[in-house]
N, C-alpha and C positions, 0 to 999 in steps of 0.2 A: 504494500500500500504506500504510494508516494503522494504526499500532499505538500506542495510547495508552500512555504510560509506558514506551516502548521506551528502552533505555539509549543507543541510537545514532540520530542523525538524519542521513540521507544527503541531500545537496542536489546535484542535477545536472540540467541542462536536457535531457540526453540520456536518454531512457527506457531504452535498451539498457544504458547505464552504471549506472543505478539498479538494473536487474534483475540485472546481473552481480554488483555488489557486495552487494546485499541477499541474493542466493542464496548467495554465498560466506560471508557472515556467518552466515546461517541454518544452513549445514552445520557451522559451528563452534559452534552453540548461542547465537549472539548475535542478539537481535531488533533489527531496525532499522525505523524509520519513514522515509518518504521525502517529499521536496518537490522541485518543479521550478523554483521561483522564490524570490527573496530574501524577498519578502513572505510567501509561504506558509511558508518556513523560519522566519522570525522568529515568526510566529504559533504554530508548533509548538514552538519553544523556550519561549515563554511558557506555553503550555498544558500541554505534556508534560514540560518540564524534563529533557531528556536529559542524560546524563553526558558524551557525546561528540557533537560536531558535525563532520561531514565535508562540506566544501563545495568545489565547483568555484569557481574565481575568476572565470570568465566566465559570468555569468548573464544571461538575457534582459531582466530588469527592473531590474538593479542590478549594480554591481561587487561581486564577492564580498568584497573587502577592506572595503567599506562595511558589508556584512552582519556581518563579523567585528567591526568597530568597534562597531556597534550592539548586538550580543550582549554584548560586553565592558562596554558602558556601561549598557544598559537591561534585560538579562535578569534574571529573578528569582533566579537562582543565579549566583554569581561563580566557581564552580569548573569550568565547562564546559571540557573539553579540546577544542581546535579543531585539526583537520587540514585543510589546504588542498590541493587538487589543481589542478595547472596544467600546461598544455602549453608554457608560456613560463617555465620555472623560473628562469633567470638574472635576468630582469627582474622577475618577480613575487615572488621569494622575499623580498627586502628589504621590499617593499610589504606583503606578507602578515604578515611578522614585526612590522613597525611598527604594523599594525592590531591585533595581539594574538594572532596565530596561534601555536600551540605547535610544529607540525610542518608542513613543506611537502613534498609528494611530487610527483614529476614524472609526468605522464601521457604515454604509457599507463602505468598503475600496475597491476602484477599484484595480483590479489585477495589472494594470500598476503602481500604486502608490507603491504597495508592491515590485514589481520587481525593481523599481527605487531605493528604499532603499537598497535592497539586492545587487544591482550592485555596490553600494558605498563600500561595505565591502568584497565582494567575489572577488577572483582573476580572 
Protein backbone atom coordinates (compact mmCIF):
# COMPACT_ATOMS: atom_id res chain seq x y z
CA UNK A 1 0.00 0.00 0.00
CA UNK A 2 1.63 3.23 -1.14
CA UNK A 3 0.16 6.52 -0.04
CA UNK A 4 2.17 9.59 -0.93
CA UNK A 5 2.15 12.13 1.87
CA UNK A 6 0.52 9.76 4.38
CA UNK A 7 1.11 11.01 7.91
CA UNK A 8 2.19 7.54 9.11
CA UNK A 9 4.69 5.07 7.68
CA UNK A 10 4.35 1.48 8.92
CA UNK A 11 7.42 -0.75 8.55
CA UNK A 12 7.07 -4.48 9.14
CA UNK A 13 8.43 -7.47 7.27
CA UNK A 14 5.22 -9.36 8.06
CA UNK A 15 2.48 -8.58 5.51
CA UNK A 16 -0.24 -9.62 7.96
CA UNK A 17 1.09 -7.13 10.52
CA UNK A 18 1.10 -4.34 7.95
CA UNK A 19 -2.45 -5.18 6.92
CA UNK A 20 -3.69 -5.36 10.52
CA UNK A 21 -2.22 -2.02 11.56
CA UNK A 22 -2.99 -0.14 8.34
CA UNK A 23 -6.63 -1.32 8.50
CA UNK A 24 -6.93 -0.30 12.15
CA UNK A 25 -5.50 3.13 11.37
CA UNK A 26 -7.78 3.55 8.34
CA UNK A 27 -10.80 2.81 10.54
CA UNK A 28 -9.66 5.71 12.73
CA UNK A 29 -9.24 8.01 9.73
CA UNK A 30 -5.43 7.82 9.74
CA UNK A 31 -3.77 7.20 6.38
CA UNK A 32 -0.66 5.03 6.43
CA UNK A 33 1.93 4.10 3.85
CA UNK A 34 3.77 0.80 4.30
CA UNK A 35 7.22 -0.64 3.77
CA UNK A 36 8.63 -4.12 4.33
CA UNK A 37 12.36 -3.31 4.50
CA UNK A 38 14.60 -0.67 6.05
CA UNK A 39 15.77 0.50 2.63
CA UNK A 40 12.22 0.92 1.35
CA UNK A 41 11.27 2.66 4.61
CA UNK A 42 14.09 5.18 4.44
CA UNK A 43 13.28 5.96 0.80
CA UNK A 44 9.65 6.62 1.82
CA UNK A 45 10.72 8.80 4.75
CA UNK A 46 12.78 10.92 2.36
CA UNK A 47 10.17 11.14 -0.38
CA UNK A 48 6.94 11.31 1.67
CA UNK A 49 8.11 12.99 4.89
CA UNK A 50 5.70 11.21 7.25
CA UNK A 51 4.90 12.70 10.64
CA UNK A 52 5.20 9.28 12.34
CA UNK A 53 7.37 6.24 11.65
CA UNK A 54 6.25 2.94 13.19
CA UNK A 55 8.89 0.28 12.70
CA UNK A 56 9.50 -3.28 13.71
CA UNK A 57 13.00 -3.67 15.15
CA UNK A 58 13.75 -6.93 13.35
CA UNK A 59 13.80 -6.22 9.62
CA UNK A 60 15.11 -8.57 6.94
CA UNK A 61 17.69 -6.18 5.48
CA UNK A 62 18.76 -4.16 8.53
CA UNK A 63 18.39 -3.73 12.23
CA UNK A 64 15.42 -1.48 12.99
CA UNK A 65 17.55 0.52 15.44
CA UNK A 66 19.89 1.35 12.57
CA UNK A 67 16.90 2.57 10.54
CA UNK A 68 15.92 4.80 13.48
CA UNK A 69 19.47 6.19 13.75
CA UNK A 70 19.55 6.87 10.02
CA UNK A 71 16.18 8.64 10.07
CA UNK A 72 17.32 10.80 13.00
CA UNK A 73 20.59 11.62 11.25
CA UNK A 74 19.63 11.94 7.57
CA UNK A 75 15.86 12.45 7.15
CA UNK A 76 14.67 15.72 5.63
CA UNK A 77 12.54 16.51 8.69
CA UNK A 78 13.82 16.30 12.21
CA UNK A 79 10.48 16.05 14.00
CA UNK A 80 9.48 12.52 12.95
CA UNK A 81 7.87 10.75 15.91
CA UNK A 82 9.22 7.18 15.99
CA UNK A 83 7.47 4.16 17.49
CA UNK A 84 9.38 0.86 17.65
CA UNK A 85 7.61 -2.49 17.80
CA UNK A 86 9.49 -5.42 19.31
CA UNK A 87 8.96 -8.97 20.45
CA UNK A 88 12.01 -8.65 22.70
CA UNK A 89 11.07 -5.57 24.74
CA UNK A 90 13.46 -5.80 27.68
CA UNK A 91 16.54 -6.18 25.50
CA UNK A 92 15.41 -3.93 22.64
CA UNK A 93 13.94 -1.00 24.59
CA UNK A 94 17.26 0.56 25.63
CA UNK A 95 18.74 -0.04 22.18
CA UNK A 96 15.76 1.58 20.44
CA UNK A 97 15.77 4.55 22.80
CA UNK A 98 19.51 5.05 22.30
CA UNK A 99 18.90 5.11 18.54
CA UNK A 100 16.36 7.93 18.94
CA UNK A 101 13.03 6.16 19.30
CA UNK A 102 10.24 8.02 21.12
CA UNK A 103 8.09 5.03 22.16
CA UNK A 104 8.70 1.27 22.30
CA UNK A 105 5.69 -1.06 22.21
CA UNK A 106 5.83 -4.80 22.88
CA UNK A 107 4.49 -7.17 20.26
CA UNK A 108 1.97 -8.51 19.96
CA UNK A 109 0.68 -4.95 20.13
CA UNK A 110 -3.05 -4.44 19.97
CA UNK A 111 -4.06 -2.04 17.19
CA UNK A 112 -5.91 0.10 19.77
CA UNK A 113 -2.65 0.58 21.67
CA UNK A 114 -0.88 1.79 18.54
CA UNK A 115 -3.79 4.06 17.59
CA UNK A 116 -3.70 5.56 21.11
CA UNK A 117 -0.01 6.42 20.76
CA UNK A 118 -0.55 7.96 17.33
CA UNK A 119 -3.51 10.03 18.52
CA UNK A 120 -1.16 11.70 21.02
CA UNK A 121 1.05 13.09 18.24
CA UNK A 122 -1.12 13.48 15.15
CA UNK A 123 -3.28 16.59 14.73
